C-alpha positions in Angstrom: 24.6 -7.3 -25.9 22.6 -6.0 -22.9 19.0 -4.7 -23.0 20.3 -1.3 -22.2 22.6 -1.3 -25.2 19.7 -2.4 -27.5 17.4 0.4 -26.1 20.0 3.1 -25.9 21.5 2.6 -29.4 19.9 4.2 -32.4 20.5 5.2 -36.0 22.2 8.4 -34.8 25.0 6.1 -33.6 25.6 4.5 -37.0 28.3 5.7 -39.4 26.4 6.2 -42.6 26.3 9.9 -43.6 22.6 9.9 -44.3 21.8 8.9 -40.7 23.6 12.0 -39.5 21.7 14.2 -42.1 18.2 12.8 -41.4 16.7 14.7 -38.4 14.3 11.8 -37.7 17.2 9.6 -36.9 18.6 11.9 -34.3 16.9 10.0 -31.6 18.9 11.4 -28.7 18.2 15.0 -29.8 14.4 14.3 -30.2 14.2 12.6 -26.8 16.0 15.5 -25.1 13.8 18.2 -26.7 11.0 19.7 -24.7 9.8 22.6 -26.9 6.4 22.9 -25.1 7.8 22.8 -21.6 5.7 19.6 -21.1 7.9 17.7 -18.6 6.1 18.7 -15.4 2.6 18.4 -16.8 3.1 15.1 -18.5 4.6 13.6 -15.3 1.0 13.9 -13.9 -0.6 12.3 -17.0 -0.9 8.8 -15.5 -2.7 10.3 -12.4 -5.2 12.1 -14.7 -5.9 9.0 -16.6 -6.3 6.9 -13.5 -9.4 9.0 -12.5 -10.5 9.7 -16.1 -10.2 13.5 -15.5 -11.3 14.7 -18.9 -11.4 18.3 -17.8 -7.8 18.2 -16.6 -6.7 16.5 -19.8 -8.4 19.2 -21.9 -6.9 21.9 -19.8 -3.4 20.3 -20.2 -3.8 20.0 -24.0 -4.8 23.6 -24.2 -2.0 24.7 -21.9 0.7 22.9 -24.0 -0.7 24.0 -27.3 1.7 26.3 -29.2 0.4 29.0 -31.5 0.5 28.1 -35.2 3.2 30.7 -35.6 5.3 29.0 -32.9 4.7 25.6 -34.5 5.8 26.9 -37.9 9.0 28.2 -36.4 10.0 24.8 -35.0 12.8 22.8 -36.6 12.0 19.1 -37.4 13.4 17.9 -34.1 11.3 20.2 -32.0 8.2 19.6 -34.2 8.6 15.8 -33.7 8.9 16.3 -29.9 5.9 18.6 -29.8 3.8 16.1 -31.7 4.9 13.4 -29.3 3.8 15.4 -26.2 0.5 16.6 -27.7 -0.1 13.1 -28.9 -0.2 11.4 -25.5 -2.9 13.9 -24.5 -4.9 13.2 -27.7 -4.8 9.5 -27.0 -5.8 10.0 -23.4 -8.8 12.0 -24.2 -10.0 9.5 -26.8 -9.5 6.7 -24.3 -12.0 8.4 -22.0 -14.6 8.8 -24.7 -13.9 12.3 -25.9 -12.8 13.3 -29.4 -9.8 15.5 -28.5 -10.5 18.1 -31.2 -14.1 18.5 -30.0 -12.7 19.3 -26.6 -9.9 21.6 -27.9 -10.8 22.6 -31.5 -7.9 25.1 -31.7 -5.5 22.2 -31.8 -6.5 21.4 -35.4 -4.3 24.0 -37.2 -1.4 23.3 -34.9 -1.5 19.6 -35.6 -1.7 20.3 -39.3 1.2 22.7 -39.1 3.4 20.1 -37.2 2.4 17.4 -39.8 3.6 19.6 -42.6 6.8 20.5 -40.8 7.6 16.8 -40.1 6.1 15.3 -43.3 4.1 12.9 -41.2 0.5 12.3 -40.2 -1.2 15.0 -38.1 -1.0 13.0 -34.8 1.5 10.9 -33.0 2.7 7.5 -34.3 4.6 4.5 -32.8 7.8 6.4 -33.4 6.7 9.3 -31.2 5.6 6.9 -28.5 8.7 4.7 -28.4 11.9 5.7 -30.3 11.5 9.5 -29.8 10.1 9.2 -26.2 12.5 10.1 -23.4 13.5 7.3 -21.0 13.8 7.5 -17.3 12.0 10.1 -15.3 10.9 12.1 -18.4 9.3 9.1 -20.1 5.8 9.9 -21.4 3.4 7.1 -20.4 -0.4 6.8 -20.3 -0.6 4.6 -17.3 2.8 4.7 -15.6 2.6 1.0 -15.1 6.0 -0.7 -15.5 4.6 -3.0 -18.1 3.8 0.0 -20.3 7.5 1.0 -20.1 8.6 -2.5 -20.9 6.5 -2.6 -24.0 8.0 0.8 -25.1 11.5 -0.7 -24.5 10.6 -3.7 -26.6 9.7 -1.5 -29.6 12.6 0.9 -29.1 15.2 -1.9 -29.5 13.8 -2.7 -33.0 14.0 0.7 -34.5 17.7 1.1 -35.2 18.1 -2.3 -36.6 15.2 -2.0 -39.0 16.7 1.3 -40.3 19.9 -0.6 -41.1 17.8 -3.5 -42.4 16.1 -1.3 -45.0 19.4 -0.1 -46.3 20.5 -3.7 -46.7 17.2 -4.5 -48.5 17.8 -1.7 -51.0 21.2 -3.2 -51.6 19.7 -6.7 -52.1 17.2 -5.4 -54.7 20.2 -4.4 -56.9 21.7 -7.9 -56.8 21.0 -11.2 -58.4 21.2 -14.7 -56.9 24.3 -15.4 -58.9 26.1 -12.6 -57.2 28.2 -13.7 -54.2 27.1 -10.6 -52.3 23.4 -11.8 -52.5 23.9 -14.3 -49.7 26.1 -11.9 -47.7 23.5 -9.2 -47.7 20.8 -11.6 -46.8 22.8 -12.8 -43.8 23.1 -9.2 -42.7 19.3 -8.7 -43.0 18.7 -11.9 -41.0 21.0 -10.7 -38.2 19.3 -7.3 -38.1 15.8 -8.7 -38.3 16.6 -11.0 -35.4 15.9 -7.9 -33.2 12.2 -8.5 -33.9 12.4 -11.9 -32.3 14.3 -10.5 -29.3 11.6 -7.8 -29.0 8.7 -10.2 -29.1 10.4 -12.5 -26.5 10.9 -9.5 -24.2 7.3 -8.6 -24.6 6.1 -12.2 -23.9 8.3 -12.4 -20.8 7.5 -9.0 -19.3 4.1 -7.7 -20.5 0.8 -9.4 -19.7 -1.6 -9.8 -22.6 -4.4 -9.0 -20.2 -2.7 -5.7 -19.2 -2.4 -4.7 -22.9 -6.0 -5.8 -23.7 -7.7 -4.3 -20.7 -5.6 -1.2 -19.8 -3.3 -0.1 -22.6 -5.0 -0.9 -25.9 -7.7 1.8 -25.4 -5.1 4.6 -25.6 -4.2 3.7 -29.2 -7.7 4.3 -30.6 -8.1 6.4 -33.8 -9.0 10.1 -33.5 -10.7 12.5 -35.9 -8.5 15.2 -37.3 -10.3 17.5 -39.6 -12.8 14.9 -40.7 -10.3 12.1 -41.3 -9.5 9.2 -38.9 -5.9 8.6 -37.9 -4.9 5.5 -35.9 -2.9 5.9 -32.7 0.6 4.4 -32.0 0.6 0.8 -33.1 3.1 -2.0 -33.3 1.9 -2.6 -36.8 3.6 0.7 -37.7 7.0 -0.8 -37.1 7.8 -1.6 -40.7 8.8 -5.2 -40.8 6.6 -5.2 -43.9 9.3 -3.1 -45.7 11.6 -6.1 -45.3 8.8 -8.4 -46.7 8.6 -6.0 -49.7 12.1 -6.8 -51.0 12.1 -10.5 -50.0 8.7 -11.6 -51.4 5.8 -9.1 -51.1 6.4 -6.8 -54.0 5.3 -9.5 -56.5 4.0 -12.4 -54.4 1.6 -10.5 -52.2 -1.9 -11.2 -50.9 -4.9 -8.8 -51.5 -5.7 -8.5 -47.8 -2.0 -7.9 -46.8 -1.5 -5.4 -49.7 -4.6 -3.4 -48.6 -3.4 -3.3 -45.0 0.0 -2.0 -46.2 -1.6 0.6 -48.4 -3.4 1.9 -45.3 -0.4 1.7 -43.0 2.3 3.3 -45.1 1.3 6.8 -44.3 2.3 6.3 -40.6 5.9 5.6 -41.7 8.9 8.0 -41.9 9.2 9.9 -45.2 12.3 7.9 -46.3 10.5 4.7 -45.6 7.6 5.7 -47.7 10.1 6.5 -50.5 11.7 3.1 -50.0 8.3 1.4 -50.6 7.5 3.5 -53.7 10.9 2.7 -55.1 10.6 -1.1 -54.6 6.9 -2.0 -54.7 7.0 -2.7 -58.4 10.3 -4.7 -58.4 11.1 -8.4 -58.5 11.4 -10.0 -55.2 14.3 -12.1 -54.0 12.1 -15.2 -53.9 11.0 -14.7 -57.5 14.6 -14.1 -58.6 15.7 -17.4 -57.0 12.7 -19.3 -58.3 13.5 -18.1 -61.9 17.2 -19.0 -61.5 16.3 -22.5 -60.3 13.9 -23.0 -63.1 16.6 -22.0 -65.6 19.3 -24.3 -64.0 17.1 -27.3 -63.6 17.5 -29.9 -60.7 20.6 -31.6 -62.0 23.5 -29.4 -60.9 22.7 -26.2 -58.9 25.7 -23.8 -58.9 27.2 -23.4 -55.4 26.6 -19.6 -55.4 22.9 -20.1 -56.2 22.6 -22.7 -53.5 24.3 -20.4 -51.0 21.8 -17.6 -52.0 18.8 -19.9 -51.5 20.1 -21.1 -48.1 20.7 -17.5 -46.9 17.2 -16.4 -48.0 15.6 -19.4 -46.3 17.4 -18.4 -43.1 16.0 -14.9 -43.2 12.5 -16.1 -43.9 12.8 -18.5 -41.0 13.6 -15.5 -38.7 10.5 -13.7 -40.0 8.4 -16.8 -39.6 9.6 -17.2 -36.0 8.7 -13.7 -35.1 5.3 -13.9 -36.7 4.4 -17.2 -35.0 5.2 -15.7 -31.6 3.4 -12.5 -32.4 0.4 -14.5 -33.5 0.4 -16.4 -30.2 0.7 -13.2 -28.2 -2.1 -11.5 -30.2 -4.5 -14.4 -29.8 -4.0 -14.1 -26.0 -4.5 -10.3 -26.0 -7.6 -10.5 -28.2 -9.1 -13.7 -26.8 -12.9 -13.3 -26.3 -12.7 -13.4 -22.5 -10.3 -10.5 -22.2 -10.6 -8.3 -25.3 -12.3 -5.0 -25.6 -11.7 -4.6 -29.3 -12.1 -6.9 -32.3 -9.1 -5.5 -34.2 -5.5 -4.8 -33.4 -4.3 -1.2 -32.8 -3.0 -1.2 -36.3 -6.5 -1.6 -37.7 -6.2 -5.3 -38.8 -7.9 -8.4 -37.4 -5.7 -11.1 -35.8 -6.6 -13.3 -38.7 -4.3 -11.2 -40.9 -1.4 -12.1 -38.8 -2.2 -15.8 -39.6 -2.3 -15.0 -43.3 1.1 -13.2 -43.3 2.6 -16.1 -41.3 1.3 -18.5 -43.9 2.7 -16.4 -46.7 6.1 -16.2 -45.1 6.1 -20.0 -44.5 5.0 -20.7 -48.1 7.9 -18.6 -49.4 10.4 -20.3 -47.1 9.2 -23.7 -48.4 9.4 -22.5 -52.0 13.0 -21.5 -51.5 14.1 -24.6 -49.6 12.5 -27.1 -52.0 15.1 -27.0 -54.8 17.8 -27.5 -52.3 16.5 -31.0 -51.6 16.5 -30.7 -47.8 13.6 -31.0 -45.4 11.0 -28.3 -45.6 9.1 -26.9 -42.6 
């Protein structure tokens, strides 16, 4: 599959009826929407940022701002597109040292209205910046640098597969390791989660850590909206943690990781928040397998149970591979000699990536051990 196919495809191309009914999955429609008539003005955004023209950015935000009545009349698709286009101006102002709602206080009721309409936070998220962002000449970018576009592409290619992955995780949660479908669903999850490895490889190959650290990271700073801080678009908002939830995290978590997820979940889509609420108190796939192996004992493991364990180990290996490469990339971007920030744009220190990698590796080892083969 070519990179264009990965980037162009989306949940709106999938067959499941709920994808067609969910407006947030109508990626092509959201990308095409321009309810604020923002195309000409945002084409000039990189030039404004290049010279830190705070006055021009403030004028642009005020010019694009709809009335609260207009914002209330938007459908979900237009409301998402409007938040996307206001959001790049919010992030730009903060990058240049200005709280955007200090500069344009009349934006506050509009942001709140759009948030209620979309059932999301009152600013833009990683979904606005990547999946719902037009491609080509209409692409919204802070810097206009090709590396910024490549980073957006790397995240875009993950979105549709994670949507399908979450459906598979919900199916897995209803199965037991003795079900023949347990391994089948895990193999499907592994194939879909492999897009994360493709994404990080694309990022490593085409985006300089120094560019991210010195140029782009500053646009993802938190802003104050009505007295509450909201993070900007961040890769941490891409919900690989929802896959962790079903595989191991719901009952084998870590206090630091759990706290990070509690803070991050509000940046997700409404259906993804519902997925977490439905499964956070469940029994993980790792725990189900561990209990089954304890019951069977080491003498004669049923073939179906061995197949389930092998499939789960394969998925955990995919996640481990992604996290090891992500950790390497993050260490370069936040190395002392290049970094401008102590924490990632998702609000967590690089050390948390190491913790989650170790947890993923530990769970993989736990699953492999009863099979009698070599463990990582």
